[in-house]
C-alpha positions in Angstrom: 17.1 7.2 -51.1 13.5 7.9 -50.3 12.9 7.5 -46.3 9.4 6.3 -45.3 8.1 9.9 -43.7 8.1 11.3 -47.1 5.2 8.6 -48.2 3.1 8.5 -45.7 0.9 6.0 -43.0 -1.8 5.6 -45.0 0.0 5.6 -48.8 2.5 2.8 -47.5 -0.2 0.5 -46.4 -2.1 1.4 -49.6 0.4 1.4 -51.9 3.2 -1.9 -50.5 1.4 -3.5 -47.4 -1.8 -4.1 -48.9 -0.6 -5.1 -52.0 2.2 -7.1 -50.6 1.1 -9.3 -48.5 -2.6 -9.6 -50.2 -1.8 -9.7 -53.9 -5.2 -10.7 -54.9 -6.5 -9.0 -52.4 -9.0 -11.1 -50.7 -11.3 -9.7 -48.2 -9.6 -11.8 -45.5 -6.5 -10.7 -46.1 -4.4 -6.7 -45.4 -6.8 -4.3 -45.4 -10.0 -3.9 -42.7 -9.1 -3.0 -39.5 -9.8 -6.8 -38.1 -8.2 -10.1 -39.5 -10.9 -12.7 -39.6 -10.5 -16.3 -39.1 -12.3 -18.9 -39.3 -12.4 -20.9 -35.6 -14.8 -23.9 -36.5 -14.9 -26.1 -33.5 -10.5 -25.4 -32.5 -9.5 -24.2 -29.7 -7.8 -21.0 -31.3 -4.3 -20.0 -30.2 -2.9 -16.3 -29.5 0.7 -15.2 -28.6 2.7 -11.9 -29.1 6.6 -11.7 -29.2 9.0 -8.7 -30.3 12.6 -9.0 -32.0 14.3 -6.3 -29.9 15.9 -3.4 -31.9 19.1 -4.3 -30.4 19.2 -7.6 -31.5 22.9 -8.6 -30.7 23.2 -11.1 -34.2 21.6 -7.7 -36.1 23.9 -5.8 -34.7 26.8 -7.9 -35.4 25.8 -8.2 -39.1 24.9 -11.7 -39.0 21.5 -10.6 -39.3 19.9 -8.1 -42.0 16.7 -6.4 -42.1 15.3 -9.4 -43.8 17.1 -11.4 -41.7 15.1 -9.7 -39.0 11.5 -10.2 -40.6 12.5 -13.9 -41.2 13.0 -14.1 -37.3 10.4 -12.4 -35.9 7.8 -14.1 -37.6 9.5 -17.8 -36.8 9.8 -16.6 -33.3 6.1 -16.1 -33.0 5.1 -19.2 -34.7 6.9 -21.3 -32.4 4.7 -20.8 -29.6 2.2 -21.8 -32.1 4.3 -25.0 -32.6 5.1 -25.5 -28.1 1.2 -25.5 -28.0 0.9 -28.1 -30.9 -1.0 -26.1 -33.0 -1.5 -25.2 -36.9 -0.2 -21.6 -37.3 -3.1 -19.4 -39.1 -2.4 -16.1 -38.9 0.4 -13.0 -38.3 -0.4 -9.6 -37.0 2.3 -7.1 -37.3 2.6 -4.0 -34.9 5.9 -1.3 -36.5 6.8 1.6 -34.7 9.3 3.0 -37.3 11.3 6.4 -36.8 10.3 8.4 -39.5 14.1 8.6 -41.3 13.7 4.6 -41.8 14.4 3.9 -45.4 11.6 2.9 -47.1 14.1 -0.2 -48.7 15.1 -1.6 -45.3 11.4 -1.5 -44.7 10.9 -3.5 -48.0 13.1 -6.4 -47.1 11.8 -6.5 -43.9 8.6 -7.2 -45.1 10.3 -9.6 -47.5 11.7 -11.7 -44.3 8.8 -11.7 -42.9 6.4 -12.7 -46.1 9.1 -15.6 -46.4 9.1 -17.1 -43.2 5.6 -17.2 -42.5 5.0 -18.7 -46.4 6.9 -21.1 -45.5 5.3 -21.8 -42.2 1.5 -21.6 -43.9 1.1 -18.2 -41.7 -0.2 -15.7 -43.8 -0.3 -11.8 -42.6 -3.2 -10.5 -42.2 -3.1 -6.9 -41.0 -1.8 -5.4 -38.0 -0.8 -1.7 -37.2 2.1 0.7 -39.0 3.3 3.5 -36.2 5.8 6.5 -35.6 7.9 5.9 -32.8 11.4 7.1 -31.7 13.4 4.3 -32.3 12.7 0.8 -34.0 10.3 -1.7 -32.7 9.1 -4.5 -34.2 6.8 -6.7 -33.0 4.0 -9.7 -34.5 0.5 -11.2 -32.9 0.1 -14.8 -34.4 -2.6 -17.3 -34.5 -3.4 -20.4 -34.3 -5.8 -23.8 -34.2 -5.3 -26.6 -32.0 -8.1 -29.7 -31.3 -9.1 -28.2 -27.5 -8.5 -32.8 -26.3 -4.6 -32.1 -27.4 -3.1 -28.9 -27.0 0.2 -28.6 -25.2 0.8 -26.8 -22.1 3.8 -26.0 -19.4 1.9 -27.2 -16.9 1.5 -30.9 -17.4 4.4 -33.0 -15.9 4.5 -35.6 -13.4 7.2 -37.5 -11.0 8.4 -40.5 -13.5 8.0 -38.5 -16.9 10.6 -38.3 -19.4 12.5 -34.8 -19.9 13.5 -34.3 -24.0 14.6 -31.8 -26.3 14.1 -31.4 -30.2 17.7 -29.9 -31.4 21.4 -30.3 -30.9 22.3 -28.7 -27.0 24.5 -25.5 -26.7 24.8 -24.5 -29.8 23.3 -21.1 -29.5 24.9 -20.3 -26.9 28.4 -21.3 -28.4 27.4 -19.3 -31.5 26.6 -16.1 -28.9 29.6 -16.7 -27.3 31.8 -17.2 -30.3 31.0 -13.9 -31.6 31.3 -11.9 -28.3 34.1 -13.6 -26.5 36.4 -15.7 -28.7 39.5 -15.3 -30.7 38.3 -15.3 -34.9 40.9 -18.5 -34.7 38.8 -20.9 -32.5 36.8 -21.7 -36.0 37.2 -22.2 -39.1 35.8 -20.4 -41.6 33.4 -23.2 -42.3 32.4 -23.2 -38.9 31.5 -20.2 -38.5 29.3 -20.3 -41.5 28.0 -23.8 -40.0 27.5 -21.7 -36.7 25.7 -18.5 -37.7 23.0 -20.7 -39.3 21.7 -20.7 -35.7 20.2 -17.0 -36.4 19.7 -17.5 -40.0 18.6 -20.9 -40.7 16.2 -22.4 -38.1 12.7 -22.5 -38.5 9.9 -23.5 -35.8 9.3 -27.0 -35.4 5.6 -26.9 -36.4 5.0 -30.8 -37.5 6.6 -32.1 -34.6 4.5 -29.7 -32.4 1.1 -31.9 -33.8 3.0 -34.6 -33.9 3.5 -34.0 -29.7 -0.1 -33.1 -29.6 -1.5 -36.1 -31.4 0.2 -38.7 -29.5 -1.3 -37.7 -26.7 2.0 -38.7 -24.2 3.5 -35.2 -24.5 2.7 -34.1 -20.6 4.4 -30.4 -20.6 6.5 -28.6 -23.7 7.4 -24.9 -24.3 9.9 -23.7 -27.1 13.0 -22.3 -26.2 13.7 -18.8 -26.9 15.7 -17.7 -23.9 18.1 -20.6 -22.8 17.5 -24.3 -21.8 18.3 -24.1 -18.7 15.8 -21.2 -18.1 12.9 -23.5 -20.2 13.6 -26.5 -18.1 13.7 -23.9 -14.7 10.3 -22.4 -16.4 8.5 -25.8 -17.4 9.5 -27.2 -13.6 7.9 -24.3 -11.8 4.1 -24.2 -13.9 4.3 -28.2 -13.4 5.4 -27.9 -9.6 7.6 -30.4 -10.4 12.1 -31.0 -10.5 13.4 -31.6 -13.6 17.0 -33.7 -13.4 19.0 -33.9 -16.1 21.5 -36.7 -16.9 24.8 -35.7 -17.2 26.1 -38.2 -19.7 23.2 -37.2 -21.3 24.0 -34.0 -22.5 26.2 -34.6 -25.0 27.7 -31.2 -26.9 29.8 -31.0 -29.8 33.3 -30.5 -31.0 32.5 -26.5 -31.8 30.7 -26.2 -28.5 33.2 -28.1 -26.6 36.1 -25.7 -28.2 33.9 -22.2 -27.9 33.8 -23.2 -24.4 37.5 -24.1 -23.9 38.2 -20.6 -25.2 36.6 -18.5 -22.5 37.3 -21.3 -19.4 33.8 -22.2 -18.7 32.4 -25.5 -18.5 31.2 -27.2 -22.1 28.0 -27.7 -20.3 27.3 -24.2 -18.2 27.7 -23.1 -21.8 24.8 -25.5 -24.0 22.8 -24.1 -20.9 23.2 -21.0 -20.7 21.1 -17.8 -23.0 20.4 -18.6 -26.6 17.0 -18.9 -28.7 17.3 -22.4 -30.7 13.1 -22.2 -31.4 13.3 -26.0 -30.6 10.9 -27.8 -28.5 11.5 -29.2 -24.8 9.1 -30.9 -22.8 8.3 -34.0 -20.8 6.8 -36.9 -21.6 4.6 -39.5 -19.6 6.3 -42.0 -18.4 9.8 -43.3 -19.2 11.1 -43.4 -23.4 14.3 -44.5 -24.4 15.2 -42.7 -27.6 14.6 -44.8 -30.0 10.6 -45.2 -28.9 10.6 -41.3 -29.0 12.1 -41.4 -32.4 9.6 -44.7 -34.2 6.3 -42.7 -32.1 7.1 -39.5 -33.3 9.0 -39.8 -36.5 11.8 -37.1 -35.1 15.5 -37.5 -33.7 15.2 -36.0 -30.3 17.5 -36.4 -26.7 16.2 -37.9 -24.2 18.3 -35.7 -21.0 16.5 -36.7 -17.8 13.4 -37.2 -16.0 10.8 -35.5 -14.0 11.1 -35.9 -10.4 9.3 -34.9 -7.1 10.7 -31.2 -5.4 11.1 -27.9 -7.6 13.4 -26.3 -9.7 16.1 -27.9 -12.7 19.2 -30.1 -11.7 22.4 -31.6 -13.2 22.3 -35.3 -11.7 25.4 -37.7 -11.9 26.8 -39.8 -9.7 27.9 -37.5 -7.1 24.6 -35.6 -6.7 22.6 -33.0 -8.4 23.5 -29.4 -9.1 21.1 -27.1 -9.7 21.1 -25.3 -13.1 21.3 -21.8 -12.6 18.1 -20.1 -14.7 21.0 -18.1 -17.2 18.7 -17.2 -20.0 17.5 -14.1 -21.9 15.2 -12.0 -18.7 14.4 -8.8 -19.3 14.7 -6.1 -16.4 17.4 -7.9 -15.0 19.7 -5.9 -12.4 23.0 -4.6 -14.9 25.4 -7.4 -15.8 22.9 -10.3 -16.1 22.1 -11.6 -19.5 20.6 -9.6 -22.0 19.3 -10.4 -25.6 
């Protein structure tokens, strides 16, 4: 088995990285110091994110190196989707120990290329360097018409709160693998819930539809946990988000996992877990049917925006604050971490 320190950075780029991502040796592809993107009259969107070397799903063996690459690409492209844009390019930044296996690098890049191709967001370059431990990050570039870009800052009292994917499945998947007896789920259910790690893709088309309709007052992607995301959106807009308790419907798998760890299923559903869903607000009052008809996607209407601050569960007994219990780096020991 070869290791990458036997090959060297320049040969890796010249003999593998460049031809792997730029088969036709296009001047707009991998190979120069800078990536060249034609912006025309559109707004350029830029974002960057990293995948921790000890990502839980990777540590548990649910993701292999190809899956890690897919996740890195999806995580970055999802930020473009949350702004209503079209992804155009990825730049990779890999810090690798010299003992890292060449075959694992190939798998990692294969995963990135697979997801980037599905998102029509090619890899155009980046940086490859030596590091004492695995460090994987990327920068994504996208375009959006200036007048339709989605931000986190426009929610107003009376707006409708929505989430675009079923609630609670990723936090439940984490809870199952980290805390539950294996007997809680059948083999088929385990395969299905593991798709929260292996099969989710950025919701690019929904983001573009939200931007085009002109009715989305705020938006972000859920990569930390639904409770955390709602808290961040409320803070950015200077308002309060009120989630109607009866609108929070979780499936039987989520309920069984919650019961097995003696946790309220609603609290579990709003805890840490990335599902790349789009979470946001629409101007004024919307029914679920109206949202589907206008956007062409099934989304869940979960509440309304009001005066105040923070995110709250609301039922006939009143309102209870939603804890911001998502991924949060540099928190004290014992706090949720990825």
